[in-house]
N, C-alpha and C positions, 0 to 999 in steps of 0.2 A: 953305503953311503949314507942311507936315510934311517938305519937305526941309529947310530951315536950321536944326532944332535937331538932327538927324541929323548936316549937313555939318560944326556946329559940333562936337559929338562925337567925329564922327573926326579932327578938326585934335585936339582934345585927347585924344586918344588918340596921336596919331601923334607927339604932340612930348612923351610920357613919357619920362624916359632912360632908354636900356636898358643892363643891366649890361656892364661890359667883360669881366668872369668872372664864375664863377656853379660852385662847387665846394661837395659836402654836408664836413662835419666831423663829428666822433667825440665827446661829452660825458663828459670822462674827469675828476672832481674838480670839477666847473663848467667846469672850462679847454678849451674847443673847437680840438680839431686836426686838421689840413689834410693834407692829401701836400703834398710841397714837393719841390726839387732843389734839390743847395746843389752849384754847380760839376759837373755831371750826373750825381751820386749820389741815388739814392731817400731822402729824407729826410722824420720828424715833426715838426712847427712847430706853437705855439701861434698864436695871433693876442691879442695882450696889449695893452689901452690901457696898464697900466700900468709896460709898459716904454720907456726914454726912448731906448734903439737896438734895431736888429735885432742879435739875438747868436746863438753857437751857443757850444753846451759845449766848455767845454778840452781836454778827453778826446776828445771828437771828431775836434776839427779836427787833434788831434797823430796821430791815425787814420789820418783822410783826407788827411793832406799839406797842408793848409793853409797861405798862406805868412805869414808872422806880422814884425811891423817891430818890436818893441818891447812894454813891457810895463806895464800898470792895473795899481792896483785899484781893483775892481768892489763896489761897496754897490747896497744892495737894503735888502730885508724882513729885520730881522734886524740883531744891533746888531756883527759883525761886519765887515769888510773880507774879501774875497779877489783873489787875483793871479787876475789874464787876461792875456790878448795883445792884442796892435793885430795884426787882420789886413791882409792885402793882395791884392788881388784874389780875395775871394772876395761868392759872391752866391747869393742864394738865390732860385728861382722859384716863385710861388704861382699857380694857373690864367691863365698865361703870363706874369704881369706879374714881373719882373726887383725884386729888393730887394737894395743893397749890406750887407753881413754884418760891418760893423765891427770888430766885437770878439768873443771866444773869451772866456768864463765860466766858473766851472764852477759844473754845473747837475744831476751826481750828486746829491748829497742829496734834490731833488726827486724825481729820477728814485723814486727807492727810498720815500718818500713819496708819490707817486702811484700806483706798483706799474708802472711803464712809462715806456719809454724817451720821454728828455725832450732832442732834437737842437738842436732849434731855435725859438726865440721872433721870431712877427715883431711889432715896435716901434712905436713916434710913425712915424718916413717916410712908412709904408704909410698910415698912419691920414690924416696930416698932406694927403697928394696927392691921397686916394680920398675918398670916402662910402664907408662901410662898413655893410653891415647884416646882422648875425645873429638869423637865424630859428631859436630855440631848438626852438620847438616840432618845427619838421621838420630840425633842425639841417641849417638851408642857409648856406652864406656867398655875400655879393651884393655886388659890387663896383662902382660904379660913376667916373668921371670927377669927379675932384673940383671942376672948375667946372659938374659938371651940380646944377642945382636939384631935386633927387629928392622929387615929394610925396611923403613917407610918411607913409603913416598913423599917430592916435593923440596921445598926450599928446607935445608940444615942450617941452623942460627945457633954459634956457640954461646954458653952460658957458664957463669960461675955459680957458687952455690956459697952465698954469704948469710948467717943468720937463719939458717934451714929453709934459707928463700931460693927462687934463680933467679940471677940477670944477667942481662944483656943489653948489648948497646946500641940505641938508637939511635935515628933520626931528626930532628924537628924541621921542617920549610916553611919561614914564613917571607912575605916581601922575596923569595929568591934568593934567600940567602938562610947556609945550614947552622942548627946550631947540635951538637952531639952530647947525649945523653949516658948516663947509667940509668940502665931502667929496671923495677922489681915487677915481674912477668904474676899477673895475679891471676888468676879464674876465678877467683871470691871476690872482687871486685867488680861495679859495674862502668866505670865512665876511668877511660887515659888519662889522666890528671898531671898537670908540670907543678913541682915543688918549688915555693917561696924563693928559698935560697936559689934554685936554677932560672927564674927567671931573673934575678937580680946580677946576677952572675951572664948571661943572656937573655940583656933588653933586646924588646922589639917593638913597634908601633903596630899593633892591629885590631881592631872593632871587636869588643866584648860587650858583653850583658851586664847590667849593674849588678853588686853584689849580692848573693843569696846562697844557700845550702847547697853546694853541691857534692858533699857525702859525707858519710859516716861510719862507726866501726863503733871496736868496745868500748872508747874512747871519748864516745860521744861523737854528733854531729861539725864539721867544718864549711866554712864557705871559702867562695871563690866567685868565679867567674868564668864564664863560658866564651868559650873562640872555635873558629875555624883555622888552622893553619892550611896552609899550599897541602902541604902532606906530612905522613908521619912515612917512615922509612923505618922496617926492618929486614937486615941485607939488603938484599936485590927488590925485597916486596915494597910498593909505594901505594898506602892507604890514603888514596885523595879525597881533601878537603873534610875530614872526620870535623869531630864536634869535640873537642877537650876541655879540660877546667884548668882553671891557675886557682891555685890554691894560694890562700893568702896568710896563714896562720904558722909563724917559721915552723909549729911543729905539731904533726896532723897527720900527713899521708901515709905514717906506718911507724913505727916504734922503730926501727935499724938504729943502732948505735952507730955502725955506718952510712950515713944519709945519702939516700937514694933522690936521681935530678928527678925522674918521669913514673908513674906508676901505669905499667901497661898492663891494661885489663881488657873484659870479654867482649866490650864491645867493638874492637880490634880484632881480638881470638877468636871470636866464635865464626871469623867469616874461611874460616877455615880448618878442614882434621889438623888436629894439633898434636905430636907425639912428644912427650918428655921423656926425656930416657937421661938420669943425672951419672951414673955410673960415666958415662962417656962424656958427660958435660957438651949434650947439644939437645935443640928444641928443633924439631923440623915441620914447618907447617904446609899442609898440600891444600890451596886453596880448591876453596868452594863455589857452589853456582853466586852465592852470596854476595865473593870477593868488591866485585865492582861495584855493586850497586849504590848508590847515592847513599849520604847518610843523613835521615829525615828528620831535622828536628822540634822540639815540642813548639804546638802550632796555638799552645794556650794562655801559658805563665802560669800553671798550677802547680803546686806541691803540692802531694795526694798522699797521705797513709792511712795506715788500717789503725781504727781506732783502742786502747788499748784493751783486749780481753774481747774483740769484735773483731773478727777477721771478715766478715760482709757488710762492715758499714765504716765507712771509708771521711777523714776530717780534713777540712782545708790545714797545713800548714804552712804554707809558703804561697804569698803571691808577688810576684816579677814586678815591680816596678815599673810601667810603660808598657806595660804585656794588653793583652785582650782581655784580659782576665780582671786584670786593674782597670782599665779602662769599663768594664762592662757592670763596677761594683763588687766584684767578689769579694771579701774579708776572710783575713787568717781564724779558726774560727769555725766559720761555716761547714755545718754538714751536709754532703754532698748525698743526696737520695735519690736522684734520677739522672738521666743521661738520655738526651733524644726521645723521651719517656719513661722509657725502661728502668725500671729500678734498679741501683745500685748490687743487690744481693742478685743477682743476672751475671756479674761482672766477677773475676779475678782484677788484682790490684794493676797486674801487669797488662794484661785486659784493656783495664781504662787509659793508663798510661800510653800503648801504645795505640789506643784512637785518636788518641793529640796530636800525636806524630806524625799522622796520619796523611800523604800525600796527596789525597782526594775532595776529605772533609772540607765545605768553606765555613763552618758552623758549628755551634754545641748549644743546646737548647738544657739547662740546668734545672735540678731542681733544688732548692737548698731550705736547709734548716738555720734560722737566725735565731736561737734564743726560743723562743714561746713561737716565733712566727716562721711562717714557710713562703718564700720567693722564688720566682722565676726569673733565670738572667739568659739574654740571650750572647753569646762568647763568641764573635768570630774566629776565623784560624787566620791567626797569624805569624810568622816564624819568629822567633825571638832569637836567633842571631843569622 
């Protein structure tokens, strides 16, 4: 009587799918970076459900002598198109899995915004062919055969694949009223955003920041305003008081021909272990220990990015009107040299941004270079939203 259940359990465990690849990733700006090889060269890649194809930076492709066979106009987040190349005989290998790189497009602006060289984006073909698990808490990527029925724990969310990207239904709760939208699930995006058309169709009154740059991509940077809804709901999962952006441009939140209402980004996704199973049109979220943590807003009002060609040199590219940094006299174009006496060369851009969202900091002493002058300012911590 005891052996039968044990035998059944052993059989069930044996039938669990085993990953065909398992590797660590680095989380930078909410994007999962993994080690890759491109035609034998070491490369850094992000794993991106929001990318319709697997691509490489056009400058890197030229630097590495990758063979091209024509030009393309590349589109993505942002309103502009960019010139790219159609590649031949280029492939990326991630965890022993080979992926064809079809195109080279400009990614340099994203590298500056991230403060980290972005060389390759692993996109739709990778997710279409495999079941992909992103364990954000453990910084672990596991990849299964696409035919495997992976018994992922957590909440199953139905998805559709539109334009090579996953879509899910979300509900945004503001002042007790639900607004239902069609969301693109994008592991390569930082902040969950509402499209301008969705805001027109679903008007609501909520406090926002002044207009500011809220994101960007291949098509350039986009402006909008940040706000806090009561909650964002994905199936039965409820993300309470997150920080979202409202995009103001009619174009820019994505390059989809079938417009989206919401861009569901890593600020929400990273609070779970997420499994994408395109073959079965499902996404599974298993909340981790960060799921219920408060969403911390920036408390400086600064927008910082790496200077072109200088990963450890940071420039102020935006100052939110009325913010602590604005009141302290920080200006666009100032070069940040130190924070609380520590040189910025000891920081990554992600660490700097995290410092300005700290729940415990009360102020920062900034060393700035403005033209030929060096100045010091005190910026008190004051949440922007």
